[in-house]
N, C-alpha and C positions, 0 to 999 in steps of 0.2 A: 504494500500500500504506500502510495506517495501522497504528498500534500503540496498543492500548488496555490500560491497566494497572489491575488490581484487586487489593486486598488480599484474599486468600482465607481465611487463618487468622491470627489475632492473639490468642493464648491463653497462659495460664500453666498450668504443670503441676507436680505435686509430684515428678515424676521428675527425676533429675539430668540435666544437659544431655547428657553422653556416652551415657547409657542411652537417652534419648529420641531422640537423633540416630541411634543404631544401629538402633532399632526403625523409625523413619520413613524413613530415607534409605539405610541400608546393607543391613539384613536384611529389608527390606520384601517381597522376593520369597518369603521363607519365612513371614513374619508376617501379611501382609494376607489371603491366602487362608484363614488360620486364624481371624482375628478378624472379618473382614467377608466371609464366603463369599457373602453375598447381593449383594455389590457386585463383588468380585474373585474370579473362579474360579481363576485361576492367573497366575503371572508367569514368563515365559521369559527367560533371561539369555543374552546373547551377549557373551563376553569376560570379563575380570577386573572384578568389581564395583567395584574401586578405581581402575580405569584410565579416564582421559578417553577418550571415544569408545565405551565399552561401551554396549550396548543392553539395555533391558528392555522386553519386550512385555507389557503388562497386558491380560489376557483377561477380559472382563467376564462376570458371572454370567448364567445363563439368565434370560430375561425383560427383560434390559436393552435399551434402544433401540439400543445400540451393541455391536459385537463386540470390538474391541480398539483399543489405541493403543500406538505405539512411541515410546519416549523415549531420547534419547542423553545420556550424562553429559558435560557441558561443563566443569565445574569441581568439584573436591572438596577441601575443606580439613577433614580429620577433626579436627585439633587445635582449630580454631576453630568447629567444628560448622556449617559453611557449605557449601551445595551449590547448583549451578546445572545444570539440564538442560533439554533441548528436546524437546517432543513434536512429531514431524515427520511421522508417518504414522498413518493409521487413520480409520475412519468417524466418529469423534468430531469430526474437523476439518471434516466436511461439505465443501461447496464454498466455504465462507466464509473459512477460515483457511489460511494458509501453514504456520504453526506456532504453538506456545505455548511461551514461555520462562518457566520457573519458577525462582524463587530462594527458598531456605529458609535461615533462620538461627536457631540456638538459642543463647540466652545464659543465664547464671546469673541467677536472680531469687529472692531470699530463700532459702528452703530447697529450691527446685526450679529451674524454668527457665521461660523465656519463648520461645515459638515463633512466628515470623512467616514466612508464605509469601505471596509476591507473584507474580502471573501477568501476563505481557506477551503479549497476544494480537495476533499479526501477521496482518492481513487480506489477502485477495486483492483486487486492484483497489481500488474505492472502497467496499467493504463496510464497514459500521459494526457494532461490537460493543457491546451494552449489557449491563449486569450482569444484567438480566432475561433476556436471550437465553442466557446461560451459567449461569443459576441452578441448573439440575439438576446440572451437573458440579461446581459449587462446593459444593452441598449434600452430594454424595457424598464429596468430599474432606474436608469438615468432619466428616461422620459417621465417616469412616475415622480421622481424627485422634482424635476422642473415644473411639472403640472401642479404639484402640491405647493411649491414655492410661489408660483403665480397665483394660485388660489388664495394663499395667505395674504399676498399683496393686495388682491382685489376684495378681500373680505376681512377688514380690520376687526369686525365683531367676533370672529372666531378666536376663542381664548384657548 
């Protein structure tokens, strides 16, 4: 088994860190289907969204090459805007991956925030993961981030 690490998102936002963290990491089950329905159809939640071990199943939109992926919350630090979760089930993993561990951190930057997301792709056997091979998934995540950031800019009432 190998582990391949890629920076998925490394962006600044005009949104405050707590607001961006809530939108991307806490309330995503409500917000993503609203702002990117062409990517995420729905998100099912098992357990308390603040509890380590809770599960979110991301159900992809019609026309997507994939149906769903399940992710488990591994670590949540709301005060420091830091989260770690593992995608462990779903057709997204194909026969190539055991799991993908994502780590997201949002910090203050100027009058807004800086968001960095890193993915650690754990392969089965001797499989090799290249950035090109996971490009579609990375682009969907980047598009989701940009859509959420735009939504926050246009909806100051979202707390």
